[in-house]
C-alpha positions in Angstrom: 35.1 29.4 -55.7 33.4 30.8 -52.6 36.3 29.9 -50.4 38.8 31.6 -52.5 41.3 30.4 -55.2 43.7 29.0 -52.5 41.0 27.1 -50.6 42.5 23.8 -49.4 46.1 25.0 -49.5 47.9 24.6 -46.1 50.4 27.3 -45.3 52.7 27.4 -42.2 54.1 30.8 -41.3 57.2 30.7 -39.1 57.7 34.4 -38.8 58.4 37.2 -36.5 58.2 40.2 -38.7 56.4 41.9 -41.5 57.8 40.1 -44.6 56.4 36.6 -43.7 53.3 38.0 -42.2 52.4 40.1 -45.2 53.1 37.3 -47.7 50.8 34.9 -45.8 48.2 37.6 -45.2 47.4 37.6 -48.9 47.4 33.8 -49.0 44.8 33.8 -46.1 42.8 36.4 -47.9 42.6 34.2 -51.0 41.4 31.3 -49.0 44.5 29.4 -47.9 44.5 27.9 -44.4 47.4 29.8 -42.8 48.8 28.7 -39.5 51.1 31.1 -37.8 53.6 29.6 -35.3 54.3 32.3 -32.8 57.3 32.6 -30.5 60.1 35.0 -29.7 61.3 37.1 -31.1 58.1 38.8 -32.3 58.7 42.0 -34.3 55.1 43.0 -35.0 53.5 45.9 -33.2 49.9 45.6 -32.0 48.6 47.7 -34.8 50.5 45.8 -37.4 49.2 42.5 -36.0 45.5 43.6 -36.4 46.1 43.9 -40.1 48.7 41.2 -40.8 47.3 38.4 -38.7 43.6 38.6 -39.7 42.4 35.4 -41.2 45.1 33.3 -39.7 45.1 30.5 -37.1 47.5 31.3 -34.4 49.4 28.6 -32.5 52.0 28.5 -29.8 54.5 25.7 -30.4 57.9 25.7 -28.7 59.0 22.2 -29.5 61.0 22.1 -32.7 60.1 18.5 -33.5 56.4 19.5 -33.5 57.1 22.5 -35.7 59.0 20.2 -38.1 56.0 17.9 -38.4 53.7 20.8 -39.0 56.0 22.0 -41.8 55.8 18.6 -43.5 52.0 18.7 -43.2 51.9 22.0 -45.0 52.0 22.8 -48.8 53.9 26.0 -48.3 56.2 27.2 -45.5 57.0 30.9 -45.3 59.7 32.2 -42.8 61.7 35.3 -42.2 64.0 34.2 -39.5 67.8 34.7 -39.5 69.6 32.4 -41.9 70.4 29.1 -40.2 67.6 29.3 -37.7 65.5 26.5 -39.3 68.6 24.2 -39.5 69.3 24.9 -35.9 65.8 23.7 -35.1 66.3 20.4 -37.0 64.3 21.5 -40.0 66.8 22.6 -42.6 64.9 23.4 -45.9 67.0 20.9 -47.8 66.1 18.1 -45.3 62.4 19.0 -45.4 62.3 18.9 -49.2 64.2 15.6 -49.2 61.4 14.2 -47.1 58.6 16.0 -49.0 59.8 17.0 -52.5 56.6 18.9 -53.3 57.0 21.2 -50.4 57.5 24.9 -51.2 59.6 26.9 -48.7 60.0 30.7 -48.9 62.8 32.3 -46.9 62.7 36.2 -46.7 65.8 37.8 -45.2 67.6 41.2 -45.6 70.5 39.8 -47.6 69.6 36.2 -48.5 70.6 32.8 -47.3 74.1 32.9 -48.8 76.7 35.5 -49.8 79.0 37.8 -47.8 76.2 39.6 -46.0 73.9 36.6 -45.3 74.2 36.8 -41.5 73.6 40.5 -41.4 70.5 41.9 -39.9 68.7 45.0 -41.2 65.8 47.3 -40.4 63.4 48.8 -42.9 65.6 51.9 -43.1 68.9 50.0 -43.7 67.2 47.6 -46.2 66.2 50.6 -48.3 69.7 52.1 -48.0 71.4 48.9 -48.9 69.2 48.5 -52.0 70.2 51.9 -53.3 66.8 53.6 -53.0 68.0 56.2 -50.6 70.4 57.5 -53.3 67.3 58.8 -55.1 65.2 60.2 -52.3 65.3 63.6 -50.6 66.3 67.0 -51.7 69.8 67.1 -53.2 71.1 69.5 -50.6 69.9 67.5 -47.7 70.3 63.9 -46.3 68.5 61.1 -48.1 64.9 60.3 -46.9 63.2 56.9 -46.5 59.6 56.5 -47.6 56.8 56.3 -45.0 56.0 53.1 -43.2 57.9 49.9 -43.6 57.8 49.6 -47.4 61.0 47.6 -47.8 59.6 44.9 -45.5 56.2 44.9 -47.1 57.7 44.6 -50.6 59.7 41.6 -49.3 56.4 40.1 -48.3 54.7 40.9 -51.6 57.6 39.2 -53.5 57.4 36.3 -51.1 53.7 35.9 -51.9 54.3 35.9 -55.6 57.2 33.5 -55.4 55.3 31.1 -53.1 52.3 30.9 -55.4 54.4 30.5 -58.5 56.4 27.7 -56.9 53.2 26.0 -55.5 51.5 25.8 -58.9 54.8 24.6 -60.4 54.7 21.8 -57.8 51.2 20.9 -58.9 52.3 20.6 -62.5 55.7 18.9 -62.0 55.5 17.4 -58.5 58.6 19.3 -57.4 58.5 22.2 -55.0 61.4 24.5 -54.3 63.2 26.6 -51.7 62.9 30.2 -52.5 65.7 32.5 -51.2 64.5 36.1 -51.2 66.8 38.9 -50.3 65.2 42.3 -49.5 68.3 44.1 -50.7 67.8 42.6 -54.1 64.2 43.6 -54.2 65.0 47.2 -53.4 67.8 47.2 -56.0 65.3 45.9 -58.6 63.2 49.0 -57.9 65.9 51.4 -59.2 64.2 51.3 -62.6 66.1 53.2 -65.2 68.4 54.8 -62.5 70.6 51.7 -62.2 71.4 51.4 -65.9 71.6 55.1 -66.3 74.3 55.3 -63.6 76.3 52.7 -65.4 76.0 54.4 -68.8 76.8 57.8 -67.4 79.6 56.6 -65.1 78.1 58.2 -62.0 75.2 58.3 -59.6 71.9 59.8 -60.7 71.2 63.1 -58.9 68.5 63.2 -56.2 65.6 65.5 -57.2 63.6 66.0 -54.1 59.8 66.5 -54.7 60.4 67.3 -58.3 61.7 65.2 -61.2 61.4 68.5 -63.0 59.1 71.5 -62.5 56.2 70.1 -64.6 56.5 66.8 -62.7 56.5 67.3 -59.0 54.6 68.0 -55.7 53.7 71.5 -54.5 52.2 72.8 -51.3 48.6 74.2 -51.7 46.0 75.9 -49.5 45.0 72.7 -47.7 47.9 70.2 -48.2 49.8 69.1 -51.2 49.0 68.4 -54.8 51.1 67.1 -57.7 51.3 67.6 -61.4 52.9 65.1 -63.9 52.7 66.7 -67.3 54.1 64.9 -70.3 55.6 67.1 -73.0 52.4 67.1 -75.0 50.5 68.3 -71.9 52.8 71.1 -71.0 51.0 73.7 -73.3 47.7 73.0 -71.5 49.4 73.3 -68.1 51.0 76.7 -69.1 47.6 77.9 -70.4 46.0 76.9 -67.1 48.6 78.7 -65.0 48.3 81.8 -67.3 51.6 83.5 -66.3 52.8 85.7 -69.2 56.4 84.5 -68.6 55.4 81.0 -69.7 55.0 82.3 -73.3 58.8 83.0 -73.5 61.0 80.6 -75.5 63.0 79.6 -72.5 60.0 77.8 -71.1 58.4 76.6 -74.4 61.6 74.8 -75.6 62.3 71.5 -73.7 66.0 72.0 -73.6 65.9 75.6 -72.5 63.1 74.8 -70.0 65.5 72.3 -68.2 68.1 75.1 -67.9 65.5 77.4 -66.2 63.7 74.7 -64.1 64.2 76.6 -60.9 62.4 79.7 -62.3 59.5 77.5 -63.6 59.2 75.9 -60.2 58.9 79.3 -58.5 56.0 80.2 -60.8 54.3 76.9 -60.1 54.8 77.2 -56.4 53.0 80.5 -56.5 50.1 79.2 -58.6 49.5 76.2 -56.4 49.8 78.0 -53.1 46.3 79.7 -52.8 44.2 76.9 -54.2 42.7 73.9 -52.4 43.2 70.3 -53.6 39.6 70.1 -54.7 39.9 73.2 -56.8 43.2 72.0 -58.3 41.6 68.6 -59.2 38.6 70.3 -60.9 40.9 72.6 -62.8 43.0 69.7 -63.9 40.0 67.7 -65.1 38.5 70.7 -66.9 41.7 71.7 -68.8 43.0 68.1 -69.3 46.1 68.6 -67.1 47.2 65.6 -64.9 46.9 67.1 -61.4 46.4 64.9 -58.4 45.9 65.5 -54.6 48.0 64.0 -51.9 45.5 62.3 -49.5 46.0 61.5 -45.8 45.2 58.1 -44.3 42.0 59.5 -42.8 40.9 60.8 -46.2 41.6 57.4 -47.7 39.4 55.8 -45.1 36.6 58.2 -46.1 37.2 57.6 -49.8 33.9 56.9 -51.7 35.8 55.2 -54.5 37.6 52.7 -52.2 34.4 52.1 -50.3 32.4 51.3 -53.5 35.1 48.9 -54.6 35.1 47.1 -51.2 38.7 47.8 -50.5 38.5 47.8 -46.7 37.9 44.9 -44.4 36.6 45.2 -40.8 38.6 43.1 -38.4 37.0 42.2 -35.1 39.5 41.9 -32.2 39.1 41.3 -28.5 39.2 45.1 -28.0 36.9 46.2 -30.8 36.9 46.5 -34.5 39.3 48.2 -37.0 39.2 48.9 -40.7 42.2 47.6 -42.6 43.2 47.2 -46.2 41.6 44.2 -47.8 41.5 42.8 -51.3 44.4 44.0 -53.5 42.2 43.8 -56.7 38.8 42.7 -57.8 38.0 39.5 -59.7 39.0 36.7 -57.3 37.0 35.8 -54.2 38.5 37.3 -51.0 38.0 36.0 -47.5 38.4 38.8 -44.9 38.9 36.3 -42.0 38.7 36.9 -38.3 41.4 37.9 -35.9 42.5 35.3 -33.3 44.1 35.7 -29.9 47.6 34.4 -29.6 47.7 30.6 -29.4 43.9 30.3 -29.8 44.1 27.5 -32.4 47.0 25.5 -30.9 45.0 22.4 -29.8 42.8 22.4 -32.9 45.7 22.6 -35.4 47.7 19.9 -33.7 44.7 17.7 -33.8 43.7 18.5 -37.4 47.2 18.6 -38.9 49.0 16.0 -36.8 46.2 14.0 -35.2 47.4 15.0 -31.7 45.9 16.5 -28.6 48.0 19.0 -26.7 51.5 20.4 -27.5 54.7 18.5 -28.2 
């Protein structure tokens, strides 16, 4: 399996943004032949493109009839255009599947292909908000916060990858592909975990907790950054012994119910204990005393991580302007193909020849 588990699978990416590009990035990494049809509007920044387009063949095709033929030559089509775009180009998913029943098509949009909000557009920020995640983030006395990066869009891509591979192997077994309609709003709503049912049971929204679910489960500033503790009830005595503050011997902190009533006081004690220690010192103390303490690492520190390096997590992508390290395999066990980075349109002629038996475009 030197070429990866998806070797021989043809994937056409008709994207412009992160969701389709991330879904097919993993397909390319696992050995699929991914062809990205590029054209306006493009929503990827240069930095995002270095990571998301590695291992893909990039083509410039402006003629819809040619794009339709490429879709029918593929095993999987992944797109994140506005609903109705493919139909306007003469390649409605229903029509493509009528002509090629085994074809798998994955459409990733903010609110899905049908429903009252299907035509609405969204950014990463508004996708998070529409899915309810912002109701849980940020300090309760301040406005909600979004997570760093474009996590809503990347999660759309991750779900697109999983849906595409599931449908593709279903097509291998049953001979029938499918049209997968992924709504990023629904993906975010599915991440509410227990907070969704809890709001229904309690008849109101769950309160935002900021950096602390409770004092013994939160993030604290320390001498060189931030560190966190996530102590289960059975680990609380070890945490209190490590902190060593005499006040922690009092019943109001020992009893779970009373501790919740005095959580602000406990937070103040922990703020003081964390403040003058480095992350390395805190990690060592946690290991020594069996208290779950972790450090908040920066991106530069992750790039220097011995653990990630030993596991071969990073790929080096060569571009026209130099090289860059980017996230690579998501897990060990299956062959991963790092792939090279192509210039825009570099493979147009080759793909049209190999997939369609043509020379030139159109």
